[in-house]
C-alpha positions as CSV (number, residue, x, y, z in Angstrom):
1,X,149.4,127.9,172.0
2,X,149.3,130.6,175.4
3,X,150.3,134.7,174.9
4,X,152.5,135.0,172.3
5,X,156.6,135.5,173.4
6,X,158.2,138.7,173.1
7,X,161.4,138.6,171.3
8,X,162.1,142.3,171.7
9,X,162.0,141.9,175.4
10,X,163.6,138.9,175.2
11,X,167.2,140.3,173.2
12,X,166.6,143.5,175.6
13,X,166.6,141.2,178.4
14,X,169.9,139.3,176.9
15,X,171.6,142.5,176.2
16,X,171.6,143.7,179.6
17,X,172.7,140.9,181.5
18,X,175.0,138.1,179.3
19,X,175.2,140.5,175.6
20,X,178.4,138.9,174.6
21,X,176.8,135.3,174.8
22,X,173.9,136.8,173.2
23,X,176.1,137.7,170.3
24,X,177.8,134.4,170.2
25,X,176.4,131.4,171.9
26,X,179.6,129.5,173.0
27,X,179.3,128.6,176.7
28,X,183.0,130.2,176.6
29,X,181.2,133.8,175.9
30,X,179.3,133.8,179.0
31,X,180.5,137.3,180.9
32,X,183.0,137.6,178.2
33,X,183.4,140.9,179.2
34,X,185.5,139.6,182.9
35,X,187.4,137.3,181.6
36,X,190.4,139.6,179.3
37,X,191.3,136.3,177.2
38,X,187.9,134.9,175.9
39,X,187.6,139.0,175.1
40,X,190.2,138.9,172.8
41,X,189.5,135.5,170.9
42,X,185.5,137.3,170.6
43,X,187.3,140.0,168.6
44,X,189.9,138.4,167.0
45,X,186.6,136.5,164.9
46,X,185.0,139.8,163.8
47,X,188.3,140.8,162.2
48,X,188.6,137.7,160.7
49,X,184.9,136.9,159.8
50,X,185.0,140.4,158.2
51,X,188.4,140.0,155.9
52,X,187.3,136.5,154.7
53,X,183.5,138.3,153.5
54,X,185.4,141.7,151.9
55,X,187.9,138.9,150.3
56,X,184.5,136.9,149.1
57,X,182.8,140.1,147.8
58,X,186.6,140.7,145.5
59,X,186.9,137.9,144.0
60,X,183.5,137.1,143.2
61,X,181.3,140.0,143.1
62,X,183.5,143.4,142.8
63,X,187.7,143.2,142.4
64,X,188.1,147.2,143.8
65,X,184.3,147.7,146.2
66,X,185.5,149.3,149.0
67,X,182.8,150.1,151.1
68,X,182.2,153.8,152.4
69,X,178.3,153.9,153.9
70,X,177.8,150.5,155.6
71,X,174.7,149.4,158.3
72,X,175.2,146.9,160.3
73,X,172.0,144.6,160.9
74,X,171.6,143.0,165.0
75,X,175.3,144.9,165.2
76,X,175.2,143.6,169.1
77,X,178.5,144.9,170.8
78,X,180.2,145.8,167.7
79,X,181.9,142.6,167.2
80,X,181.7,142.7,163.3
81,X,180.7,146.9,163.2
82,X,184.3,147.8,164.9
83,X,186.3,145.9,162.1
84,X,183.8,146.9,159.3
85,X,184.9,150.9,161.1
86,X,188.7,150.3,159.6
87,X,187.4,149.5,156.0
88,X,184.6,152.4,155.9
89,X,184.2,156.0,156.1
90,X,181.0,155.6,158.1
91,X,179.4,152.2,160.0
92,X,175.8,152.8,161.3
93,X,174.8,150.0,164.1
94,X,171.0,149.2,164.0
95,X,169.9,146.7,167.0
96,X,166.4,145.7,169.0
97,X,168.4,145.8,172.1
98,X,169.6,148.6,174.6
99,X,171.8,146.8,176.1
100,X,173.3,145.8,173.2
101,X,174.3,149.2,172.1
102,X,175.2,150.4,175.2
103,X,177.9,148.0,174.6
104,X,179.0,148.3,171.6
105,X,179.0,152.6,172.0
106,X,181.3,151.9,175.3
107,X,183.5,149.6,173.1
108,X,183.5,152.4,170.1
109,X,185.1,155.0,173.1
110,X,187.4,152.6,174.1
111,X,188.7,152.2,170.7
112,X,188.0,155.6,169.9
113,X,186.4,155.0,166.9
114,X,184.2,158.4,165.6
115,X,183.0,157.2,162.7
116,X,179.7,155.3,164.0
117,X,176.8,156.3,165.0
118,X,173.8,153.9,166.4
119,X,170.6,153.2,165.8
120,X,167.7,151.2,168.3
121,X,164.8,149.3,166.2
122,X,164.0,146.6,163.3
123,X,163.0,147.9,160.0
124,X,162.5,151.6,160.7
125,X,165.8,152.0,161.2
126,X,166.8,155.3,158.8
127,X,165.3,157.4,157.0
128,X,163.6,157.1,153.9
129,X,165.6,158.3,151.6
130,X,168.8,157.4,153.2
131,X,170.9,154.4,151.3
132,X,174.1,152.5,152.2
133,X,176.8,151.3,149.7
134,X,176.9,148.0,152.2
135,X,174.5,146.0,154.2
136,X,175.9,143.4,155.8
137,X,173.7,141.1,159.1
138,X,174.9,138.1,160.2
139,X,173.4,135.3,162.8
140,X,170.8,138.1,163.3
141,X,167.6,136.9,161.3
142,X,167.1,133.3,162.5
143,X,166.5,135.3,165.6
144,X,163.9,137.4,164.2
145,X,160.2,135.8,163.3
146,X,159.8,134.8,159.8
147,X,156.7,137.3,159.1
148,X,159.0,140.4,160.6
149,X,162.4,139.1,159.5
150,X,160.9,139.6,155.8
151,X,159.7,143.0,156.3
152,X,163.2,143.9,157.2
153,X,164.6,141.9,155.0
154,X,163.2,143.7,152.0
155,X,163.7,147.0,153.8
156,X,167.4,146.4,153.6
157,X,167.1,146.2,149.8
158,X,165.5,148.9,149.5
159,X,168.0,150.9,151.3
160,X,170.7,149.3,149.3
161,X,172.0,151.9,146.6
162,X,173.0,150.6,143.3
163,X,176.0,148.6,142.6
164,X,176.2,148.2,146.4
165,X,177.4,145.1,148.0
166,X,174.8,142.9,150.7
167,X,175.4,140.8,152.7
168,X,172.7,139.0,154.7
169,X,172.5,135.5,156.6
170,X,169.2,133.4,156.8
171,X,169.2,129.8,158.4
172,X,166.7,127.8,155.8
173,X,166.4,123.7,157.7
174,X,166.3,122.5,160.8
175,X,167.4,118.5,161.3
176,X,164.2,117.6,162.9
177,X,160.9,115.3,162.7
178,X,157.9,117.2,161.9
179,X,156.7,116.3,165.4
180,X,159.8,118.0,166.8
181,X,159.2,120.7,164.5
182,X,155.9,121.4,165.5
183,X,156.5,121.0,168.9
184,X,159.9,123.3,168.9
185,X,157.8,126.2,167.6
186,X,155.4,125.6,171.0
187,X,157.6,126.1,172.9
188,X,159.8,129.2,171.1
189,X,156.5,131.1,170.8
190,X,154.7,129.9,174.1
191,X,155.0,132.4,176.9
192,X,154.0,129.4,179.0
193,X,156.1,126.9,176.7
194,X,158.9,128.8,176.9
195,X,159.0,128.9,180.8
196,X,158.2,125.1,181.0
197,X,161.2,124.2,179.0
198,X,163.1,126.7,181.4
199,X,162.4,125.1,184.6
200,X,162.9,121.2,183.0
201,X,166.5,122.8,181.4
202,X,167.1,124.3,185.0
203,X,166.5,127.7,184.7
204,X,164.6,131.0,185.8
205,X,160.7,130.5,184.0
206,X,161.3,134.2,182.8
207,X,164.9,133.5,181.0
208,X,164.4,134.1,177.9
209,X,164.8,131.6,175.5
210,X,166.6,132.4,171.9
211,X,164.5,131.9,168.7
212,X,165.6,129.8,166.0
213,X,163.4,130.4,163.1
214,X,163.8,128.9,159.6
215,X,163.0,131.1,156.5
216,X,162.0,130.2,153.0
217,X,164.7,130.5,150.2
218,X,162.5,130.8,147.1
219,X,160.6,133.7,149.2
220,X,164.4,135.4,150.0
221,X,165.4,134.9,146.2
222,X,162.5,136.4,144.4
223,X,162.9,139.4,146.9
224,X,166.5,139.7,145.7
225,X,165.4,139.0,142.1
226,X,162.8,142.0,142.1
227,X,165.1,144.5,143.8
228,X,167.4,144.0,141.1
229,X,169.9,141.8,143.0
230,X,171.5,139.7,140.7
231,X,175.3,138.9,141.6
232,X,174.9,136.2,143.9
233,X,177.5,134.5,145.7
234,X,176.0,131.9,148.3
235,X,177.9,130.2,151.3
236,X,176.3,127.7,153.7
237,X,176.5,127.7,157.1
238,X,175.9,124.9,159.7
239,X,174.7,126.2,163.6
240,X,175.2,122.9,166.0
241,X,174.0,119.5,164.7
242,X,170.6,120.7,163.1
243,X,170.4,123.8,161.7
244,X,171.3,125.1,158.8
245,X,172.1,128.4,157.2
246,X,173.4,130.3,154.1
247,X,174.9,133.4,153.8
248,X,174.0,135.7,150.6
249,X,176.3,137.8,149.2
250,X,174.9,140.0,146.2
251,X,175.1,143.3,144.0
252,X,172.2,145.6,143.6
253,X,172.7,145.8,139.9
254,X,169.3,147.1,138.6
255,X,170.6,147.4,135.0
256,X,171.5,144.4,134.1
257,X,169.2,142.0,131.6
258,X,167.9,139.4,133.1
259,X,170.1,138.6,135.4
260,X,171.5,136.6,133.0
261,X,175.2,139.2,132.9
């Protein structure tokens, strides 16, 4: 299969060259920072999303929940992080791309947001003793190889404090024949094959190729139960015509017996 793709390197390149499209892969968000109208739509989508998520939390998990210390994993340029800053006392943004973090910091400075900090990394993102009462990640894990993403997810669950709320998104199904899935795996994970794929699609050989990885929900629910996250609300998501995802909204309640209350 050749040399494996370095996804960190790919995201560093995306973060520097086209960060807004890297967050929302719709054509209108290419070079969004150069178009005020498009940029306004980009930020508005984040505000609407945060409001909807908090409504789901209040209606289904905890009526009076108000986030205090928040972790936004895969924060990108701050689309979700910035509206979260208006809802919480402190927000920590984590991203593997320094380019994304630099752009997020600029956006926070522009808006005079001071209750925020940033960490560059993956699952080594916080001090071992540091806890958060709200941990969020949306359309991020799909771009992380499953073995690595699983480690990150388990670390996030460890960092969620008792009674805290988690909102984590995964893709789990690709509508394609087995052969196509196998071919896709080879292309996305091989430097050579992904380069050929780029050339066929009239791109540079070295252009980054966004991975879309599928997670086993049986294992995800196993990790949630083991971590004491028994109150769970599920929302389905669609990603184009091929990919199905789930947004898991849950509360860590270790005092529940067998998760039946």
